[in-house]
N, C-alpha and C positions, 0 to 999 in steps of 0.2 A: 612446516607445510608438507603434506603428503606428495611426494614426487609423482607427477603424472605418469611416469614410466612404470611405477609400481602398481598402477590401477588398471585393471582390465576393462576398459570401457567397451561396451558392445556397439555403441553408436559413435560414428565420427572417426577422425584420424587419431592414431596414437603414435607418437614419435618413440620408436624402439631404440634407436641409436641416432647419433647426429646425422647420418645419411641413410637412414632406413625408417620408413613410416608404414604402418599398417592401416589400410582403409577398409571400413566395413559399411555395408549398405543393405537395408532391409527393403526388398522390392519383390514381394510375392507375386505380383502380376507380370513380372518380366521373365522371359526365358534366358536372356543374355543381358549382360551389362558390361560396358567398357569404361575405363577411366580415360578421360581426355585431359592432357596437361597443356598449359598455356603455350609451351614451346612447340606444340604441334604433335607430340607423341600420343598415340592411342594404345592402351593396353587392356586386353580382356581380363575381367575379374573371374575368380573361381566361384562356381555355384556351390553353395553349401545347403544343408537341410533347412527346411522351414522358411524358405524364401530369402535366405541370407546370401550375400555376395561378399567376397573378401579378396584383398590383394596386398601383399607386401612388396614395396617398391623402393628402389634406391634413391630416396629424396628426403629432404628435411624441412626445417622451418622456412617459411616463405614460399613454398611450392604452391602454385595456383592450379586448380583442377576443377573438373565437373564430371558428372556421370552421363554417359550416352546410354539412354534406355530404349531408343528406337532410332531408325534412320532419320526421323524427322524431329526428334526431341532430345535436347541435352539439358540437364537440370543441375542446380547447385546441390551441395550436400545438405540434407535436412538437419544434420547435426554439425554444420559448419561452425568452426571456432572463430572465424572472421571472414569477411567478404572483401574482395579487392575493390568493389564499387558498391553496387546496390544489390537488392535481393535476387535479381535475375543474373548476376554476374558470377565470375569465378569465386570459388571458395578458396581459402588460404590456410595452409598448415600453420598452426600456432602451438607453442608449448609454454603455458603460463609458468611452469616450473623454472623457466630460464630467468624469471624476474628475481632480482637480488633483494629479498625482503629484509627490511631494517628492523622490524618489530616482530621477530620470530617467536618471542616469548609471550605475545599477547594471547590471552585465553578468553577475552570478552568480559562482560560485566553481568551480574545477575539481573534477571528480568525486572525486579521491583525497582531498579534504578533507572529504568527507561523513561526518558522524556524525548518523544519522537518529533523530528522535523522532516515533514514530507516535502520533497522538491522534485521539479522537473529538470533533468540534467541539461537539456538543450536550452531551456529558458535562462539558465544560469551560466551559459558559456561552455558547455561540454564538460568532460571529465576534468580538464585542467581548470576551468572556471569554478567548478564546485570545490576543487582542492583549495583554491585561493580563499573561498568563503569559510573554510572550516574553523580557523581561529576565531572568527566573529561569532560563530555558533557556539563555540566553547564558552566565550565570554557571556553569551546570552544565558547559558545554563542548560543548553541542550546536551543530552548524553547519547543520542542515537540519530543518525541520518537515514532516512528511507528514500531510496531512489525509485521514482516511477519507472515502469518497464523500460529496459534498454535493449531488449532483443531486436534484432535487425528487422526494420520495417521498410515499406516502400517509400522512396523519396527522402527528402532532407529534413522533414519535420513531421512530428506525429506525437500524439499523447503517449504512444507506446502499446496501446491495446490492439493495434493492427499488425503486431509482429508475426513473422512467418518462419524465422530461423531462431529458435529460442536459445541456442547455445552461443550465438554470435553477438557481441556488443556492437551496436550500430556504429558504422564508420563515421557518421555525421557527428558523433560525440567525441571521437578520438580513437586512439589505438588501445589494444588490450594492455599494453604496458602502462598507458596513462590511467587506465582503470585500476590496475594494480597499485599505482602510485597514489591514487586517491584513497584507496582503502588502507594502504600502509601508513600514509600521513595521518589519516583519521585515528588509527590505532595508536600512533605515537602521541596523539593529543588526548587519548582516553575516550575517544568516540567510537561507539558501535556503528556499523553500517549494515542496513537491511536492503533487500532488493524485492521489488514487486514483480511477481512472476504470473504469467497467464497460461493456465493449463486447460481452460475450458473451450478454447477455439483458436483457430488461426485466422489471420487477416485475409481480406479478399484478393489481394494482389501479391503474387509471388509464391503462392502455395501450390506446389506441384504434387502433393502427396497422393491425390486420387489417381494420378497417372501411373504410379508404380506400386501403390499400396492402398487400394480402395478399402481393404479390410480395416483400415485405421478408423473408419466411421461406421456407425450403425444407422440404418434407415428407418427404424421403428421408433426412434426417440429424436426429438428436435429441441433446439435451443434458439434464442433470438438471433443466432449467427448461422443457422442451418442445421444439418444433420449433426447429432451428438457424436463426440469422440467415443470410441468403443473401448472403455477401460476393462472390459472382460478379457481382452487380448493381452497375453503376457508381454508381447513386444511393445505394445502401446504403454502399458504400465512401466515397463523398463525404460522407455524413451524419456518419460517425464521424471521418473525417480532419479535416473542418472543425471538429468539436467539439474535437478535440485542439488544433488551431491556435487556436481561440477562447480556450481557457484560457491558452495560452502567450502569445499575442500581445495579447489585449485585457485580460486580468487579470494578465499578467506572472508567471505561475507559472514556476518554474525547472525544472520537470520533471513527469513523470507516471509513476505506477505503474499498469500495465495488469493488471487483475484476470483471473485464470484464462484466459489466452490459449490453453491447451490445449483449450478449448471452442470456439475459433475455427478452423474447419477450412480455413484458407487462409493458409499462411505467406507466400505472395506478397503478400497484403494487408498483413501485419504489416511486411514488409520495405519495401514501398512507402510505408507510412505513416511509418515512421521516417525514410526518405530525404526525404520531402516536409516533415516537420517541421523537419529540420535545414537544408534548403535555405531554407525560408521564414524561420526564426529568424535565420539568418545566422551567419557565423563569429565575429562579435564577441560573441556570447552563449554562455554555458555553459548548455546545455539538456540535461537528463539524463532518459533513458528507461529504465525498469526494468520487468521482466516478473515476473509470477507464472506459472510454466509447469511443470506436473507432468511434461511430456514431457522435461524436461531437454535441450532441443534446443540444442546449442552453436552451431549454424549461425546462430542469431539474434543472438548476442552479439558484441561488438566485440573484435577481437584487438589493437587499438591505439586510443589516444584519437581519432585522426583517421580511423579505419576506419568503414565503414557498419555499421548495425545498432544494437543496444541496449547501453546502458552496463553493465547488470547484470541478475541474476535473484535473486529471493528463494531462498536456499539452505536449503530446509527440511530437507535431509538433516543438516546440522550441528545444527539444533535437535533433531531426533529422536534423534540419538546422545547429545547432552548430556542431554536429558530422561530417556532410559532410564538413563543412568549416574547421574543425580541422584536418580531416584525409584523405579527398578525396575519401572515400569509397562510392560506388555507387550501390551496389547490394542489393537485397531484398527490404525492405521498404524504403531504402535510394534513390531508383531510381528516384522517382518523385521530390526529394529535390535537385537533382544535377543541374537542369536547371538554376535556379536563387536563390541560397540559401540565399544570402544577402537580396534580395528583399522579399523573403518569410519570413525570420526572421523579417524584418521590419514590415511586416503585423502582425505577431504574437505579437510583442511587442506593436503595436498600437491597435489591434483589438481582439487578443486572438487566434482564430483558423486560421490556414493557409488556409484550404479549407472550404468554407462556402456554398458549394453546392456540389452535387455528382460529382466526377471526376474519370475517368477511364484512366489509362496510356496506352501507346502503347502495353505494355506486358500484359494488362488485369487486372492489379492491381487496386482495387477500393478504393477510399477515400470518406468518407461521411462528411457532415458538414452542419451547419446552420449559419446564421449571428450571430455574437457574439460581435460586436463593442460596443453594448450598456451595456455590462456587466462590473462590477467593475474589476479592475486589479487583485484583490485578488481572483477572481473566477478561477484562473489558477495556478496550482502547476507546477513549472518548475524544470528541473534538467539537469545535465551533465552526471550523472550516476544513475542507480537504479538497482534493482535485475534483471529486464528483460533485460535492455540494456547491462549489463555486462554479466550476466549468459547465455543469449541466444547467446553469441559468442562461437565458438567451443572450445576455450581454456580459456574462462573466463577472457581474458586479460583486464587490466584496461586502462583507457583513457590516463594516463600519459605515458604509454608504447607505444602508437601508434600516439602521436601527439607532436608537438614542445612545449617544456616546457614554453617558453615565450608566445606563443599563448594561451596555456592552462591557464596561469595566467590571461591573458586578459579576456578570456571567464569566468573564475571563478569570476572575478570582476563584469561582467555583471550579472551572476547568483545571486550573493549575494546582489547586490545593486539595482537591478531592482524592481519596486513596484509590482511584482507578488510574490507568495509565494515560497521560495526556498526549495529544498529538497537535502540533501546530503545522499550518501550511505556509509555504514560503511567502514571506512578505507580511504575514499576519501580524508579526511582532511590532512592526512600525506603521501599520495601517497603510500599506502601499497603495498608491494611486493606480497601479497597473491592474487591469482586470485579468482574469484567467479564462480565456476563450477556448472553445473547442477548435483545434487546428489539425489539419492533415496536409499532405502534399500529393493527393491523387491527381490523376490526369484523365482527359477524355471522358467517356461515358460514366466511368466510376466517379469522377469528380462531380459531375452533374447529379448523379444519384445521391451522393453524400450531401451535397448542397441542398437538394430538394428534401431529402430525408430529415436533415437537421431542422429545417423550417417546419416540416410537417409535424414534428414532435410537439410543437407548441400550439398546434391548431386548436386544441381543446381548452387552452387557457384564455380567460376573458380578455386579457390585454392584447392577444394576438388573434382574436376571432376574425379580424379584417385581414384578408390576404395581403393588402398593401403594407400593413404593419409587420407581417411576417417577413416580407421582402427586405426589411431593414435589419433582420438578424444577420450578423456577419457571416460571410462565406468562409467555411472552414479551410478552404484551399488558398485563400488570399494570403499573401506574404504578411500583410498587416495583422491578421488574426494571430500570428505567431509573435511578431515583433512587439505588438502592444502588450503581450502577455509576459514580457520580460521585466521583472521587478528591478528597481534600482536601489540598492542598499544605501546609496549616498543620501537618499531622502531622509533617512532616519536621523540625520544630524540637525534637522531644522524643524521649527514650529511644533505643531501638535504631533508630528511623527515621533519626535524625540520623547515626548511625554508617554506615548504608547510603548516605546521601547523600554523606557525606564520602568514602567509598570510591569512588563513581562520579566525584566531582569530581577526586579524586587521580589516578585511572586516566586520565581524559580529559585531564588536564593533561600526563601523561606521553605520551599519544598525540599531543597537539598539538606537544610539544617534540621528541620523539624518533622517532615513527613517521611522521607526515604528511610531514615534509620529505624523508623517504627512500622514500616509498611508490611513487612513479612508477618503473616498470620493475622493481619487486620481483618475485622469482620464487622458488618453493619449491625448496629443496635436497632435502628429504625429511622424512618423519615416520614414527615408529614407535610402537607401543603399548607402554605400561608396565604390564604385567600386564593385568588385565581392566577396570581403571577409570582408567587414566592414559594420557598421550600425551606425546611429546617431538617437537617440530617445529622446523625451521629454514628460514629464508628468506634469500636474498642480497638485500639492499636496493638501492635505486637507486644509492647511493654506494659499493657494494661491501662494506659491512659486513654481518655476519651476525647476524640476530635469531634468538634461540632462546627457546622457551616450553616449560616443563615443567609438567605439571599432573597431580595425583593426586586423584581424587574418591572414592577408597576409604578404608576405615577402618584400613588397615594400610600400613606403608611399602612402597615399591616400588623395585627397582633403577633407577637413572637415570644417564645420562651425566654426568660431572663438569661443574660450572659452568665456562663459559669466557667471559671478557670482563667488561664492566662490568655490574653489577646495576642494572637499571632499576626493578624492583618485585618484592617477594616478600610473600606473605601469611603465610608461616611460615618461620622460619630452618631451614636444613638441619642435621640432626644429624650427618650423615656426607657425605663428598664424593661418594659414588656411590649415595646413597639419598635418595629424596624422601619427606618425612613424609606422614602421612595428611592429607587435605583441604587440600592445599597447591598453590600455583602460584608459579613464579618466572619472571622475564623478564630476559634479558641481551642485551647488544649487544657483539659482538666486532669490534674494529677490524681485525683481520687479514682479508684477502680470501681466505685459504685455506679452502676448503669441505670439506676432508677430515675 
């Protein structure tokens, strides 16, 4: 690990010696700034050029402090490494380099080996609770754990996308040392650990930046969260670039998932950040960078493992096609996927993005996209469930509760054996009975605004056209919205839950043995729709063999090309050579290199 003392961070505290710490603070709107320490001492900071303030002070790890920016206002460090309490309280000096790493020789795993398990840290019992779950995930066949955002947020519970202190692991989840232990333990088990980070906005409670650095925002561009962050400013770019490096270098995360980068109106910043991360981490480490990007901008993605850019993007198009085919739902963003879901899914499997040019639906919904067929299959992270697609449902219901079980088994086969990168959401592998609701812990007027806003989101859905029905939507601020969202792994040992777990284990074992070793340089040969609810797709794998997947999510047989090659997995035996039964999937590997 790179010792924090050897890195010149521009933001936040740096421990120079055991009893000497340098504090830096960018506050261009302030004439003077003082450091206030918890023991009552107040020390003026030195004013530097370009709005910077700095102070070296005889103190070390554990020191509590805040910045006095006016007689009326004292604020936490926006680059706080930890908080003594909540987002409004004292910041605490922390040195992650003090942790005694046991797996110092870990350099990660190549991207094509990723099988991602997304989880909410709080719902699994904090950093210590997640650490206890890691052996179970290894046994499942997972190779990478992705933590939903952990940046300090207001209150004791939150999805994480209301964070306001992006360098500070939230105290509700545990200590920085416990986070280090989680990552260290994962590495010892051969697991990668990714972190979801939010660089497109700050939450509404605890964000003081406009009081001392209004230049952080631009007023001519807006996002769903208000004025856009101004990435034209070098200090703003530096704040987020350093944050990304902080997680990767000091906490040894193996990669980052960047939330909603379509709200960052500066692709130059995104490209620059990726290049700087890779340069700093070095060629000896496998560091993976993944985007959530509704713009479907292929120019940001890597065309080869050693090329510049990002390793992959969440491929929501695949989810939307499969969800429509499994449930028949057609409102909201599913609208445009109802027309020809099987044909659209075939395009996703063969080329990546469903929409490769701007598209506007009859209702005015817009889809963006660029050509993506030239990209590797591993540039796309696919899923059947994730925090958005479950949590953005009014009651957080899981997919097994709204789809035919045999059809879902077939779709799961496609998910886990397709040569794209699969993602599971916590509890999916045993069909948990726990929903995943939207939860926060706001108070006062903000709590009421969030409650009302959540219910208003569903007003245009037919099922909630009646205000009385919308009132049944769970209150995000209620304790039960959080506690009900905590999956219980003990469920997996009983009844139908065990069968789902066995299915996931078996499929991931096939993936590890047959797909991963052949995944590098895999390329699509083509894909076709099978009726309105099926698909047949083929890929030439890295060793020249041809992988084929046939899937039928409908309730009637569909014509299907005859099976060719060795059968790797099938949910239902074929009744006829050229027909695929209802609710079925089969996967074959053909040794012949003939792609005809």
